CHARMM internal coordinates of N, CA and C (Angstrom, degrees):
IC EDIT
DIST 1 N 1 CA 1.4480
DIST 1 CA 1 C 1.5177
ANGL 1 N 1 CA 1 C 108.15
DIST 1 C 2 N 1.3023
ANGL 1 CA 1 C 2 N 116.97
DIHE 1 N 1 CA 1 C 2 N 138.47
DIST 2 N 2 CA 1.4617
ANGL 1 C 2 N 2 CA 120.61
DIHE 1 CA 1 C 2 N 2 CA -177.61
DIST 2 CA 2 C 1.5181
ANGL 2 N 2 CA 2 C 110.51
DIHE 1 C 2 N 2 CA 2 C -99.65
DIST 2 C 3 N 1.3158
ANGL 2 CA 2 C 3 N 114.84
DIHE 2 N 2 CA 2 C 3 N 173.66
DIST 3 N 3 CA 1.4615
ANGL 2 C 3 N 3 CA 121.28
DIHE 2 CA 2 C 3 N 3 CA -178.99
DIST 3 CA 3 C 1.5242
ANGL 3 N 3 CA 3 C 110.27
DIHE 2 C 3 N 3 CA 3 C -69.28
DIST 3 C 4 N 1.3165
ANGL 3 CA 3 C 4 N 116.30
DIHE 3 N 3 CA 3 C 4 N 153.77
DIST 4 N 4 CA 1.4608
ANGL 3 C 4 N 4 CA 121.00
DIHE 3 CA 3 C 4 N 4 CA 178.82
DIST 4 CA 4 C 1.5260
ANGL 4 N 4 CA 4 C 111.32
DIHE 3 C 4 N 4 CA 4 C -66.02
DIST 4 C 5 N 1.3200
ANGL 4 CA 4 C 5 N 117.64
DIHE 4 N 4 CA 4 C 5 N -33.37
DIST 5 N 5 CA 1.4630
ANGL 4 C 5 N 5 CA 122.09
DIHE 4 CA 4 C 5 N 5 CA 179.31
DIST 5 CA 5 C 1.5242
ANGL 5 N 5 CA 5 C 108.65
DIHE 4 C 5 N 5 CA 5 C -115.97
DIST 5 C 6 N 1.3425
ANGL 5 CA 5 C 6 N 117.75
DIHE 5 N 5 CA 5 C 6 N 91.65
DIST 6 N 6 CA 1.4625
ANGL 5 C 6 N 6 CA 119.34
DIHE 5 CA 5 C 6 N 6 CA -178.40
DIST 6 CA 6 C 1.5243
ANGL 6 N 6 CA 6 C 111.50
DIHE 5 C 6 N 6 CA 6 C -67.80
DIST 6 C 7 N 1.3213
ANGL 6 CA 6 C 7 N 114.97
DIHE 6 N 6 CA 6 C 7 N 159.87
DIST 7 N 7 CA 1.4640
ANGL 6 C 7 N 7 CA 121.50
DIHE 6 CA 6 C 7 N 7 CA 179.98
DIST 7 CA 7 C 1.5285
ANGL 7 N 7 CA 7 C 109.49
DIHE 6 C 7 N 7 CA 7 C -62.82
DIST 7 C 8 N 1.3488
ANGL 7 CA 7 C 8 N 118.66
DIHE 7 N 7 CA 7 C 8 N 122.23
DIST 8 N 8 CA 1.4657
ANGL 7 C 8 N 8 CA 120.39
DIHE 7 CA 7 C 8 N 8 CA -178.83
DIST 8 CA 8 C 1.5203
ANGL 8 N 8 CA 8 C 113.66
DIHE 7 C 8 N 8 CA 8 C -59.68
DIST 8 C 9 N 1.3267
ANGL 8 CA 8 C 9 N 117.89
DIHE 8 N 8 CA 8 C 9 N -28.88
DIST 9 N 9 CA 1.4660
ANGL 8 C 9 N 9 CA 120.39
DIHE 8 CA 8 C 9 N 9 CA -179.49
DIST 9 CA 9 C 1.5239
ANGL 9 N 9 CA 9 C 110.97
DIHE 8 C 9 N 9 CA 9 C -68.86
DIST 9 C 10 N 1.3159
ANGL 9 CA 9 C 10 N 117.87
DIHE 9 N 9 CA 9 C 10 N -24.57
DIST 10 N 10 CA 1.4639
ANGL 9 C 10 N 10 CA 121.15
DIHE 9 CA 9 C 10 N 10 CA -178.07
DIST 10 CA 10 C 1.5211
ANGL 10 N 10 CA 10 C 112.73
DIHE 9 C 10 N 10 CA 10 C -105.77
DIST 10 C 11 N 1.3278
ANGL 10 CA 10 C 11 N 117.97
DIHE 10 N 10 CA 10 C 11 N 9.10
DIST 11 N 11 CA 1.4603
ANGL 10 C 11 N 11 CA 121.11
DIHE 10 CA 10 C 11 N 11 CA -179.00
DIST 11 CA 11 C 1.5221
ANGL 11 N 11 CA 11 C 109.87
DIHE 10 C 11 N 11 CA 11 C -93.95
DIST 11 C 12 N 1.3424
ANGL 11 CA 11 C 12 N 119.00
DIHE 11 N 11 CA 11 C 12 N 117.99
DIST 12 N 12 CA 1.4632
ANGL 11 C 12 N 12 CA 120.11
DIHE 11 CA 11 C 12 N 12 CA 178.85
DIST 12 CA 12 C 1.5277
ANGL 12 N 12 CA 12 C 111.20
DIHE 11 C 12 N 12 CA 12 C -70.64
DIST 12 C 13 N 1.3154
ANGL 12 CA 12 C 13 N 116.46
DIHE 12 N 12 CA 12 C 13 N 156.42
DIST 13 N 13 CA 1.4665
ANGL 12 C 13 N 13 CA 125.21
DIHE 12 CA 12 C 13 N 13 CA 178.47
DIST 13 CA 13 C 1.5254
ANGL 13 N 13 CA 13 C 113.62
DIHE 12 C 13 N 13 CA 13 C 67.00
DIST 13 C 14 N 1.3241
ANGL 13 CA 13 C 14 N 118.18
DIHE 13 N 13 CA 13 C 14 N 9.85
DIST 14 N 14 CA 1.4525
ANGL 13 C 14 N 14 CA 120.56
DIHE 13 CA 13 C 14 N 14 CA 179.73
DIST 14 CA 14 C 1.5169
ANGL 14 N 14 CA 14 C 109.04
DIHE 13 C 14 N 14 CA 14 C -87.02
DIST 14 C 15 N 1.3304
ANGL 14 CA 14 C 15 N 116.25
DIHE 14 N 14 CA 14 C 15 N 122.76
DIST 15 N 15 CA 1.4567
ANGL 14 C 15 N 15 CA 120.99
DIHE 14 CA 14 C 15 N 15 CA 179.83
DIST 15 CA 15 C 1.5187
ANGL 15 N 15 CA 15 C 109.90
DIHE 14 C 15 N 15 CA 15 C -87.19
DIST 15 C 16 N 1.3267
ANGL 15 CA 15 C 16 N 115.85
DIHE 15 N 15 CA 15 C 16 N 166.34
DIST 16 N 16 CA 1.4604
ANGL 15 C 16 N 16 CA 118.60
DIHE 15 CA 15 C 16 N 16 CA 176.65
DIST 16 CA 16 C 1.5226
ANGL 16 N 16 CA 16 C 108.54
DIHE 15 C 16 N 16 CA 16 C -64.09
DIST 16 C 17 N 1.2847
ANGL 16 CA 16 C 17 N 116.66
DIHE 16 N 16 CA 16 C 17 N 137.03
DIST 17 N 17 CA 1.4536
ANGL 16 C 17 N 17 CA 121.30
DIHE 16 CA 16 C 17 N 17 CA -176.37
DIST 17 CA 17 C 1.5130
ANGL 17 N 17 CA 17 C 112.19
DIHE 16 C 17 N 17 CA 17 C 98.98
DIST 17 C 18 N 1.3206
ANGL 17 CA 17 C 18 N 117.96
DIHE 17 N 17 CA 17 C 18 N -8.90
DIST 18 N 18 CA 1.4539
ANGL 17 C 18 N 18 CA 121.15
DIHE 17 CA 17 C 18 N 18 CA 174.35
DIST 18 CA 18 C 1.5088
ANGL 18 N 18 CA 18 C 115.69
DIHE 17 C 18 N 18 CA 18 C 97.82
DIST 18 C 19 N 1.3270
ANGL 18 CA 18 C 19 N 118.96
DIHE 18 N 18 CA 18 C 19 N -3.37
DIST 19 N 19 CA 1.4605
ANGL 18 C 19 N 19 CA 120.70
DIHE 18 CA 18 C 19 N 19 CA -179.47
DIST 19 CA 19 C 1.5125
ANGL 19 N 19 CA 19 C 111.62
DIHE 18 C 19 N 19 CA 19 C -84.53
DIST 19 C 20 N 1.3125
ANGL 19 CA 19 C 20 N 116.05
DIHE 19 N 19 CA 19 C 20 N 172.14
DIST 20 N 20 CA 1.4580
ANGL 19 C 20 N 20 CA 121.47
DIHE 19 CA 19 C 20 N 20 CA 175.29
DIST 20 CA 20 C 1.5175
ANGL 20 N 20 CA 20 C 108.54
DIHE 19 C 20 N 20 CA 20 C -123.21
DIST 20 C 21 N 1.3046
ANGL 20 CA 20 C 21 N 115.81
DIHE 20 N 20 CA 20 C 21 N 154.57
DIST 21 N 21 CA 1.4597
ANGL 20 C 21 N 21 CA 121.50
DIHE 20 CA 20 C 21 N 21 CA 179.59
DIST 21 CA 21 C 1.5296
ANGL 21 N 21 CA 21 C 109.20
DIHE 20 C 21 N 21 CA 21 C -67.58
DIST 21 C 22 N 1.3410
ANGL 21 CA 21 C 22 N 117.40
DIHE 21 N 21 CA 21 C 22 N 150.74
DIST 22 N 22 CA 1.4666
ANGL 21 C 22 N 22 CA 119.46
DIHE 21 CA 21 C 22 N 22 CA 178.02
DIST 22 CA 22 C 1.5236
ANGL 22 N 22 CA 22 C 111.02
DIHE 21 C 22 N 22 CA 22 C -57.07
DIST 22 C 23 N 1.3048
ANGL 22 CA 22 C 23 N 116.45
DIHE 22 N 22 CA 22 C 23 N 132.60
DIST 23 N 23 CA 1.4557
ANGL 22 C 23 N 23 CA 121.60
DIHE 22 CA 22 C 23 N 23 CA -179.95
DIST 23 CA 23 C 1.5118
ANGL 23 N 23 CA 23 C 114.22
DIHE 22 C 23 N 23 CA 23 C 89.30
DIST 23 C 24 N 1.3254
ANGL 23 CA 23 C 24 N 118.29
DIHE 23 N 23 CA 23 C 24 N -10.75
DIST 24 N 24 CA 1.4609
ANGL 23 C 24 N 24 CA 121.26
DIHE 23 CA 23 C 24 N 24 CA -179.73
DIST 24 CA 24 C 1.5266
ANGL 24 N 24 CA 24 C 109.45
DIHE 23 C 24 N 24 CA 24 C -98.30
DIST 24 C 25 N 1.2942
ANGL 24 CA 24 C 25 N 115.20
DIHE 24 N 24 CA 24 C 25 N 138.21
DIST 25 N 25 CA 1.4555
ANGL 24 C 25 N 25 CA 120.41
DIHE 24 CA 24 C 25 N 25 CA 176.29
DIST 25 CA 25 C 1.5162
ANGL 25 N 25 CA 25 C 107.58
DIHE 24 C 25 N 25 CA 25 C -122.18
DIST 25 C 26 N 1.3180
ANGL 25 CA 25 C 26 N 117.20
DIHE 25 N 25 CA 25 C 26 N 123.90
DIST 26 N 26 CA 1.4609
ANGL 25 C 26 N 26 CA 117.92
DIHE 25 CA 25 C 26 N 26 CA -179.88
DIST 26 CA 26 C 1.5286
ANGL 26 N 26 CA 26 C 110.36
DIHE 25 C 26 N 26 CA 26 C -65.56
DIST 26 C 27 N 1.3189
ANGL 26 CA 26 C 27 N 117.53
DIHE 26 N 26 CA 26 C 27 N 147.81
DIST 27 N 27 CA 1.4613
ANGL 26 C 27 N 27 CA 119.49
DIHE 26 CA 26 C 27 N 27 CA -179.57
DIST 27 CA 27 C 1.5236
ANGL 27 N 27 CA 27 C 110.77
DIHE 26 C 27 N 27 CA 27 C -68.00
DIST 27 C 28 N 1.3101
ANGL 27 CA 27 C 28 N 114.85
DIHE 27 N 27 CA 27 C 28 N 157.28
DIST 28 N 28 CA 1.4601
ANGL 27 C 28 N 28 CA 122.12
DIHE 27 CA 27 C 28 N 28 CA 176.31
DIST 28 CA 28 C 1.5206
ANGL 28 N 28 CA 28 C 112.79
DIHE 27 C 28 N 28 CA 28 C 63.02
DIST 28 C 29 N 1.3204
ANGL 28 CA 28 C 29 N 116.16
DIHE 28 N 28 CA 28 C 29 N 32.34
DIST 29 N 29 CA 1.4556
ANGL 28 C 29 N 29 CA 119.73
DIHE 28 CA 28 C 29 N 29 CA 175.01
DIST 29 CA 29 C 1.5208
ANGL 29 N 29 CA 29 C 107.83
DIHE 28 C 29 N 29 CA 29 C -72.20
DIST 29 C 30 N 1.3137
ANGL 29 CA 29 C 30 N 116.04
DIHE 29 N 29 CA 29 C 30 N 134.99
DIST 30 N 30 CA 1.4646
ANGL 29 C 30 N 30 CA 119.83
DIHE 29 CA 29 C 30 N 30 CA -178.92
DIST 30 CA 30 C 1.5216
ANGL 30 N 30 CA 30 C 109.83
DIHE 29 C 30 N 30 CA 30 C -61.67
DIST 30 C 31 N 1.3081
ANGL 30 CA 30 C 31 N 116.27
DIHE 30 N 30 CA 30 C 31 N 136.33
DIST 31 N 31 CA 1.4581
ANGL 30 C 31 N 31 CA 121.99
DIHE 30 CA 30 C 31 N 31 CA -179.60
DIST 31 CA 31 C 1.5199
ANGL 31 N 31 CA 31 C 108.92
DIHE 30 C 31 N 31 CA 31 C -120.50
DIST 31 C 32 N 1.3003
ANGL 31 CA 31 C 32 N 115.34
DIHE 31 N 31 CA 31 C 32 N 145.81
DIST 32 N 32 CA 1.4589
ANGL 31 C 32 N 32 CA 120.67
DIHE 31 CA 31 C 32 N 32 CA 176.38
DIST 32 CA 32 C 1.5157
ANGL 32 N 32 CA 32 C 107.72
DIHE 31 C 32 N 32 CA 32 C -125.54
DIST 32 C 33 N 1.3015
ANGL 32 CA 32 C 33 N 116.72
DIHE 32 N 32 CA 32 C 33 N 128.06
DIST 33 N 33 CA 1.4576
ANGL 32 C 33 N 33 CA 119.55
DIHE 32 CA 32 C 33 N 33 CA 176.67
DIST 33 CA 33 C 1.5181
ANGL 33 N 33 CA 33 C 108.61
DIHE 32 C 33 N 33 CA 33 C -133.88
DIST 33 C 34 N 1.2933
ANGL 33 CA 33 C 34 N 115.68
DIHE 33 N 33 CA 33 C 34 N 135.15
DIST 34 N 34 CA 1.4508
ANGL 33 C 34 N 34 CA 120.35
DIHE 33 CA 33 C 34 N 34 CA 178.85
DIST 34 CA 34 C 1.5114
ANGL 34 N 34 CA 34 C 112.37
DIHE 33 C 34 N 34 CA 34 C 78.96
DIST 34 C 35 N 1.2999
ANGL 34 CA 34 C 35 N 114.99
DIHE 34 N 34 CA 34 C 35 N -174.33
DIST 35 N 35 CA 1.4544
ANGL 34 C 35 N 35 CA 121.54
DIHE 34 CA 34 C 35 N 35 CA -178.84
DIST 35 CA 35 C 1.5191
ANGL 35 N 35 CA 35 C 109.71
DIHE 34 C 35 N 35 CA 35 C -99.11
DIST 35 C 36 N 1.3224
ANGL 35 CA 35 C 36 N 116.26
DIHE 35 N 35 CA 35 C 36 N 147.78
DIST 36 N 36 CA 1.4517
ANGL 35 C 36 N 36 CA 119.82
DIHE 35 CA 35 C 36 N 36 CA 178.88
DIST 36 CA 36 C 1.5221
ANGL 36 N 36 CA 36 C 111.47
DIHE 35 C 36 N 36 CA 36 C -80.47
DIST 36 C 37 N 1.3218
ANGL 36 CA 36 C 37 N 116.45
DIHE 36 N 36 CA 36 C 37 N -21.90
DIST 37 N 37 CA 1.4616
ANGL 36 C 37 N 37 CA 120.95
DIHE 36 CA 36 C 37 N 37 CA 179.35
DIST 37 CA 37 C 1.5212
ANGL 37 N 37 CA 37 C 108.29
DIHE 36 C 37 N 37 CA 37 C -145.67
DIST 37 C 38 N 1.3063
ANGL 37 CA 37 C 38 N 117.91
DIHE 37 N 37 CA 37 C 38 N 153.03
DIST 38 N 38 CA 1.4680
ANGL 37 C 38 N 38 CA 118.89
DIHE 37 CA 37 C 38 N 38 CA 178.54
DIST 38 CA 38 C 1.5178
ANGL 38 N 38 CA 38 C 111.20
DIHE 37 C 38 N 38 CA 38 C -65.77
DIST 38 C 39 N 1.3142
ANGL 38 CA 38 C 39 N 115.56
DIHE 38 N 38 CA 38 C 39 N 144.46
DIST 39 N 39 CA 1.4601
ANGL 38 C 39 N 39 CA 120.89
DIHE 38 CA 38 C 39 N 39 CA 178.53
DIST 39 CA 39 C 1.5262
ANGL 39 N 39 CA 39 C 109.60
DIHE 38 C 39 N 39 CA 39 C -71.93
DIST 39 C 40 N 1.3287
ANGL 39 CA 39 C 40 N 117.29
DIHE 39 N 39 CA 39 C 40 N 138.17
DIST 40 N 40 CA 1.4636
ANGL 39 C 40 N 40 CA 118.41
DIHE 39 CA 39 C 40 N 40 CA 176.88
DIST 40 CA 40 C 1.5247
ANGL 40 N 40 CA 40 C 110.47
DIHE 39 C 40 N 40 CA 40 C -69.56
DIST 40 C 41 N 1.3258
ANGL 40 CA 40 C 41 N 115.73
DIHE 40 N 40 CA 40 C 41 N 147.88
DIST 41 N 41 CA 1.4597
ANGL 40 C 41 N 41 CA 118.56
DIHE 40 CA 40 C 41 N 41 CA 178.71
DIST 41 CA 41 C 1.5231
ANGL 41 N 41 CA 41 C 109.14
DIHE 40 C 41 N 41 CA 41 C -72.24
DIST 41 C 42 N 1.3098
ANGL 41 CA 41 C 42 N 115.37
DIHE 41 N 41 CA 41 C 42 N 142.05
DIST 42 N 42 CA 1.4586
ANGL 41 C 42 N 42 CA 120.09
DIHE 41 CA 41 C 42 N 42 CA -178.77
DIST 42 CA 42 C 1.5143
ANGL 42 N 42 CA 42 C 109.84
DIHE 41 C 42 N 42 CA 42 C -99.91
DIST 42 C 43 N 1.3205
ANGL 42 CA 42 C 43 N 115.22
DIHE 42 N 42 CA 42 C 43 N 157.90
DIST 43 N 43 CA 1.4590
ANGL 42 C 43 N 43 CA 119.80
DIHE 42 CA 42 C 43 N 43 CA 176.85
DIST 43 CA 43 C 1.5236
ANGL 43 N 43 CA 43 C 107.81
DIHE 42 C 43 N 43 CA 43 C -77.06
DIST 43 C 44 N 1.2987
ANGL 43 CA 43 C 44 N 116.06
DIHE 43 N 43 CA 43 C 44 N 143.15
DIST 44 N 44 CA 1.4577
ANGL 43 C 44 N 44 CA 120.56
DIHE 43 CA 43 C 44 N 44 CA -176.84
DIST 44 CA 44 C 1.5220
ANGL 44 N 44 CA 44 C 112.62
DIHE 43 C 44 N 44 CA 44 C -107.67
DIST 44 C 45 N 1.3217
ANGL 44 CA 44 C 45 N 117.42
DIHE 44 N 44 CA 44 C 45 N 24.99
DIST 45 N 45 CA 1.4533
ANGL 44 C 45 N 45 CA 119.37
DIHE 44 CA 44 C 45 N 45 CA 178.48
DIST 45 CA 45 C 1.5239
ANGL 45 N 45 CA 45 C 109.15
DIHE 44 C 45 N 45 CA 45 C -136.87
DIST 45 C 46 N 1.3046
ANGL 45 CA 45 C 46 N 115.09
DIHE 45 N 45 CA 45 C 46 N 157.53
DIST 46 N 46 CA 1.4609
ANGL 45 C 46 N 46 CA 121.63
DIHE 45 CA 45 C 46 N 46 CA 179.87
DIST 46 CA 46 C 1.5249
ANGL 46 N 46 CA 46 C 108.02
DIHE 45 C 46 N 46 CA 46 C -81.65
DIST 46 C 47 N 1.3386
ANGL 46 CA 46 C 47 N 119.62
DIHE 46 N 46 CA 46 C 47 N 134.29
DIST 47 N 47 CA 1.4643
ANGL 46 C 47 N 47 CA 120.84
DIHE 46 CA 46 C 47 N 47 CA -176.86
DIST 47 CA 47 C 1.5295
ANGL 47 N 47 CA 47 C 112.07
DIHE 46 C 47 N 47 CA 47 C -67.72
DIST 47 C 48 N 1.3161
ANGL 47 CA 47 C 48 N 115.44
DIHE 47 N 47 CA 47 C 48 N 151.44
DIST 48 N 48 CA 1.4643
ANGL 47 C 48 N 48 CA 120.98
DIHE 47 CA 47 C 48 N 48 CA -179.23
DIST 48 CA 48 C 1.5253
ANGL 48 N 48 CA 48 C 111.19
DIHE 47 C 48 N 48 CA 48 C -63.19
DIST 48 C 49 N 1.3213
ANGL 48 CA 48 C 49 N 117.28
DIHE 48 N 48 CA 48 C 49 N -34.41
DIST 49 N 49 CA 1.4696
ANGL 48 C 49 N 49 CA 119.37
DIHE 48 CA 48 C 49 N 49 CA 179.48
DIST 49 CA 49 C 1.5255
ANGL 49 N 49 CA 49 C 110.98
DIHE 48 C 49 N 49 CA 49 C -65.46
DIST 49 C 50 N 1.3162
ANGL 49 CA 49 C 50 N 117.74
DIHE 49 N 49 CA 49 C 50 N -33.79
DIST 50 N 50 CA 1.4605
ANGL 49 C 50 N 50 CA 120.97
DIHE 49 CA 49 C 50 N 50 CA 177.16
DIST 50 CA 50 C 1.5103
ANGL 50 N 50 CA 50 C 111.89
DIHE 49 C 50 N 50 CA 50 C -66.47
DIST 50 C 51 N 1.3212
ANGL 50 CA 50 C 51 N 116.15
DIHE 50 N 50 CA 50 C 51 N -41.81
DIST 51 N 51 CA 1.4687
ANGL 50 C 51 N 51 CA 120.24
DIHE 50 CA 50 C 51 N 51 CA 177.45
DIST 51 CA 51 C 1.5237
ANGL 51 N 51 CA 51 C 110.21
DIHE 50 C 51 N 51 CA 51 C -64.16
DIST 51 C 52 N 1.3354
ANGL 51 CA 51 C 52 N 116.98
DIHE 51 N 51 CA 51 C 52 N -40.45
DIST 52 N 52 CA 1.4649
ANGL 51 C 52 N 52 CA 121.37
DIHE 51 CA 51 C 52 N 52 CA 178.73
DIST 52 CA 52 C 1.5212
ANGL 52 N 52 CA 52 C 111.18
DIHE 51 C 52 N 52 CA 52 C -61.94
DIST 52 C 53 N 1.3129
ANGL 52 CA 52 C 53 N 117.20
DIHE 52 N 52 CA 52 C 53 N -42.85
DIST 53 N 53 CA 1.4667
ANGL 52 C 53 N 53 CA 120.96
DIHE 52 CA 52 C 53 N 53 CA 179.37
DIST 53 CA 53 C 1.5241
ANGL 53 N 53 CA 53 C 110.42
DIHE 52 C 53 N 53 CA 53 C -64.42
DIST 53 C 54 N 1.3124
ANGL 53 CA 53 C 54 N 117.78
DIHE 53 N 53 CA 53 C 54 N -42.70
DIST 54 N 54 CA 1.4682
ANGL 53 C 54 N 54 CA 120.97
DIHE 53 CA 53 C 54 N 54 CA 179.61
DIST 54 CA 54 C 1.5282
ANGL 54 N 54 CA 54 C 110.46
DIHE 53 C 54 N 54 CA 54 C -62.17
DIST 54 C 55 N 1.3310
ANGL 54 CA 54 C 55 N 117.13
DIHE 54 N 54 CA 54 C 55 N -42.96
DIST 55 N 55 CA 1.4677
ANGL 54 C 55 N 55 CA 120.59
DIHE 54 CA 54 C 55 N 55 CA 178.76
DIST 55 CA 55 C 1.5241
ANGL 55 N 55 CA 55 C 110.58
DIHE 54 C 55 N 55 CA 55 C -64.99
DIST 55 C 56 N 1.3330
ANGL 55 CA 55 C 56 N 117.65
DIHE 55 N 55 CA 55 C 56 N -41.42
DIST 56 N 56 CA 1.4672
ANGL 55 C 56 N 56 CA 120.70
DIHE 55 CA 55 C 56 N 56 CA 179.76
DIST 56 CA 56 C 1.5247
ANGL 56 N 56 CA 56 C 111.16
DIHE 55 C 56 N 56 CA 56 C -64.14
DIST 56 C 57 N 1.3226
ANGL 56 CA 56 C 57 N 117.60
DIHE 56 N 56 CA 56 C 57 N -43.52
DIST 57 N 57 CA 1.4689
ANGL 56 C 57 N 57 CA 120.86
DIHE 56 CA 56 C 57 N 57 CA 178.94
DIST 57 CA 57 C 1.5236
ANGL 57 N 57 CA 57 C 109.99
DIHE 56 C 57 N 57 CA 57 C -64.62
DIST 57 C 58 N 1.3192
ANGL 57 CA 57 C 58 N 117.64
DIHE 57 N 57 CA 57 C 58 N -41.75
DIST 58 N 58 CA 1.4644
ANGL 57 C 58 N 58 CA 120.69
DIHE 57 CA 57 C 58 N 58 CA 178.37
DIST 58 CA 58 C 1.5246
ANGL 58 N 58 CA 58 C 110.64
DIHE 57 C 58 N 58 CA 58 C -62.30
DIST 58 C 59 N 1.3342
ANGL 58 CA 58 C 59 N 117.78
DIHE 58 N 58 CA 58 C 59 N -39.45
DIST 59 N 59 CA 1.4655
ANGL 58 C 59 N 59 CA 121.08
DIHE 58 CA 58 C 59 N 59 CA 178.77
DIST 59 CA 59 C 1.5244
ANGL 59 N 59 CA 59 C 111.12
DIHE 58 C 59 N 59 CA 59 C -64.64
DIST 59 C 60 N 1.3285
ANGL 59 CA 59 C 60 N 117.45
DIHE 59 N 59 CA 59 C 60 N -41.99
DIST 60 N 60 CA 1.4700
ANGL 59 C 60 N 60 CA 120.84
DIHE 59 CA 59 C 60 N 60 CA 178.56
DIST 60 CA 60 C 1.5223
ANGL 60 N 60 CA 60 C 110.15
DIHE 59 C 60 N 60 CA 60 C -63.61
DIST 60 C 61 N 1.3192
ANGL 60 CA 60 C 61 N 117.47
DIHE 60 N 60 CA 60 C 61 N -42.05
DIST 61 N 61 CA 1.4664
ANGL 60 C 61 N 61 CA 121.05
DIHE 60 CA 60 C 61 N 61 CA 179.53
DIST 61 CA 61 C 1.5268
ANGL 61 N 61 CA 61 C 110.27
DIHE 60 C 61 N 61 CA 61 C -64.02
DIST 61 C 62 N 1.3169
ANGL 61 CA 61 C 62 N 117.60
DIHE 61 N 61 CA 61 C 62 N -42.61
DIST 62 N 62 CA 1.4701
ANGL 61 C 62 N 62 CA 120.58
DIHE 61 CA 61 C 62 N 62 CA 179.56
DIST 62 CA 62 C 1.5212
ANGL 62 N 62 CA 62 C 110.76
DIHE 61 C 62 N 62 CA 62 C -64.14
DIST 62 C 63 N 1.3326
ANGL 62 CA 62 C 63 N 117.71
DIHE 62 N 62 CA 62 C 63 N -44.07
DIST 63 N 63 CA 1.4732
ANGL 62 C 63 N 63 CA 120.71
DIHE 62 CA 62 C 63 N 63 CA 177.98
DIST 63 CA 63 C 1.5235
ANGL 63 N 63 CA 63 C 110.04
DIHE 62 C 63 N 63 CA 63 C -61.35
DIST 63 C 64 N 1.3251
ANGL 63 CA 63 C 64 N 117.66
DIHE 63 N 63 CA 63 C 64 N -43.11
DIST 64 N 64 CA 1.4647
ANGL 63 C 64 N 64 CA 121.21
DIHE 63 CA 63 C 64 N 64 CA 178.52
DIST 64 CA 64 C 1.5264
ANGL 64 N 64 CA 64 C 110.59
DIHE 63 C 64 N 64 CA 64 C -59.83
DIST 64 C 65 N 1.3255
ANGL 64 CA 64 C 65 N 117.37
DIHE 64 N 64 CA 64 C 65 N -45.66
DIST 65 N 65 CA 1.4610
ANGL 64 C 65 N 65 CA 120.44
DIHE 64 CA 64 C 65 N 65 CA -179.26
DIST 65 CA 65 C 1.5268
ANGL 65 N 65 CA 65 C 111.71
DIHE 64 C 65 N 65 CA 65 C -65.16
DIST 65 C 66 N 1.3314
ANGL 65 CA 65 C 66 N 117.36
DIHE 65 N 65 CA 65 C 66 N -40.19
DIST 66 N 66 CA 1.4657
ANGL 65 C 66 N 66 CA 120.59
DIHE 65 CA 65 C 66 N 66 CA 178.89
DIST 66 CA 66 C 1.5248
ANGL 66 N 66 CA 66 C 110.20
DIHE 65 C 66 N 66 CA 66 C -63.15
DIST 66 C 67 N 1.3284
ANGL 66 CA 66 C 67 N 117.50
DIHE 66 N 66 CA 66 C 67 N -44.53
DIST 67 N 67 CA 1.4706
ANGL 66 C 67 N 67 CA 120.96
DIHE 66 CA 66 C 67 N 67 CA 179.22
DIST 67 CA 67 C 1.5223
ANGL 67 N 67 CA 67 C 110.35
DIHE 66 C 67 N 67 CA 67 C -65.23
DIST 67 C 68 N 1.3323
ANGL 67 CA 67 C 68 N 117.97
DIHE 67 N 67 CA 67 C 68 N -41.21
DIST 68 N 68 CA 1.4640
ANGL 67 C 68 N 68 CA 121.04
DIHE 67 CA 67 C 68 N 68 CA 179.73
DIST 68 CA 68 C 1.5243
ANGL 68 N 68 CA 68 C 110.64
DIHE 67 C 68 N 68 CA 68 C -63.29
DIST 68 C 69 N 1.3140
ANGL 68 CA 68 C 69 N 117.94
DIHE 68 N 68 CA 68 C 69 N -43.94
DIST 69 N 69 CA 1.4673
ANGL 68 C 69 N 69 CA 121.01
DIHE 68 CA 68 C 69 N 69 CA 178.85
DIST 69 CA 69 C 1.5238
ANGL 69 N 69 CA 69 C 110.01
DIHE 68 C 69 N 69 CA 69 C -65.60
DIST 69 C 70 N 1.3248
ANGL 69 CA 69 C 70 N 118.22
DIHE 69 N 69 CA 69 C 70 N -40.71
DIST 70 N 70 CA 1.4661
ANGL 69 C 70 N 70 CA 121.46
DIHE 69 CA 69 C 70 N 70 CA 179.20
DIST 70 CA 70 C 1.5254
ANGL 70 N 70 CA 70 C 110.91
DIHE 69 C 70 N 70 CA 70 C -62.63
DIST 70 C 71 N 1.3218
ANGL 70 CA 70 C 71 N 117.79
DIHE 70 N 70 CA 70 C 71 N -40.29
DIST 71 N 71 CA 1.4683
ANGL 70 C 71 N 71 CA 120.83
DIHE 70 CA 70 C 71 N 71 CA 178.10
DIST 71 CA 71 C 1.5226
ANGL 71 N 71 CA 71 C 111.27
DIHE 70 C 71 N 71 CA 71 C -66.42
DIST 71 C 72 N 1.3208
ANGL 71 CA 71 C 72 N 117.19
DIHE 71 N 71 CA 71 C 72 N -41.09
DIST 72 N 72 CA 1.4661
ANGL 71 C 72 N 72 CA 120.36
DIHE 71 CA 71 C 72 N 72 CA 179.87
DIST 72 CA 72 C 1.5288
ANGL 72 N 72 CA 72 C 110.24
DIHE 71 C 72 N 72 CA 72 C -66.16
DIST 72 C 73 N 1.3248
ANGL 72 CA 72 C 73 N 117.34
DIHE 72 N 72 CA 72 C 73 N -41.24
DIST 73 N 73 CA 1.4646
ANGL 72 C 73 N 73 CA 121.09
DIHE 72 CA 72 C 73 N 73 CA 179.70
DIST 73 CA 73 C 1.5274
ANGL 73 N 73 CA 73 C 110.31
DIHE 72 C 73 N 73 CA 73 C -66.61
DIST 73 C 74 N 1.3231
ANGL 73 CA 73 C 74 N 118.43
DIHE 73 N 73 CA 73 C 74 N -38.70
DIST 74 N 74 CA 1.4665
ANGL 73 C 74 N 74 CA 120.72
DIHE 73 CA 73 C 74 N 74 CA -178.97
DIST 74 CA 74 C 1.5285
ANGL 74 N 74 CA 74 C 111.81
DIHE 73 C 74 N 74 CA 74 C -70.11
DIST 74 C 75 N 1.3184
ANGL 74 CA 74 C 75 N 118.93
DIHE 74 N 74 CA 74 C 75 N -25.31
DIST 75 N 75 CA 1.4676
ANGL 74 C 75 N 75 CA 122.04
DIHE 74 CA 74 C 75 N 75 CA 178.43
DIST 75 CA 75 C 1.5307
ANGL 75 N 75 CA 75 C 111.30
DIHE 74 C 75 N 75 CA 75 C -79.25
DIST 75 C 76 N 1.2958
ANGL 75 CA 75 C 76 N 117.54
DIHE 75 N 75 CA 75 C 76 N -25.64
DIST 76 N 76 CA 1.4651
ANGL 75 C 76 N 76 CA 121.07
DIHE 75 CA 75 C 76 N 76 CA -175.51
DIST 76 CA 76 C 1.4894
ANGL 76 N 76 CA 76 C 113.38
DIHE 75 C 76 N 76 CA 76 C -80.74
END
COOR INIT
IC SEED 1 N 1 CA 1 C
IC BUILD
């Protein structure tokens, strides 16, 4: 196994400044495959606080619409 950072003088396709030509991949490039740790299990239900917020917002919208309709009807 080689070092993670190979010697730039011995790396083929390396241009001045440290870049590589398009399509060229320097050898011994570090690779990552898979996950380093298992993913935590997620909850599969919507939280009660979220449902409460949705109901509260819906109630405010309904009250706003009722008041708006009442004002329009009273002006007519």
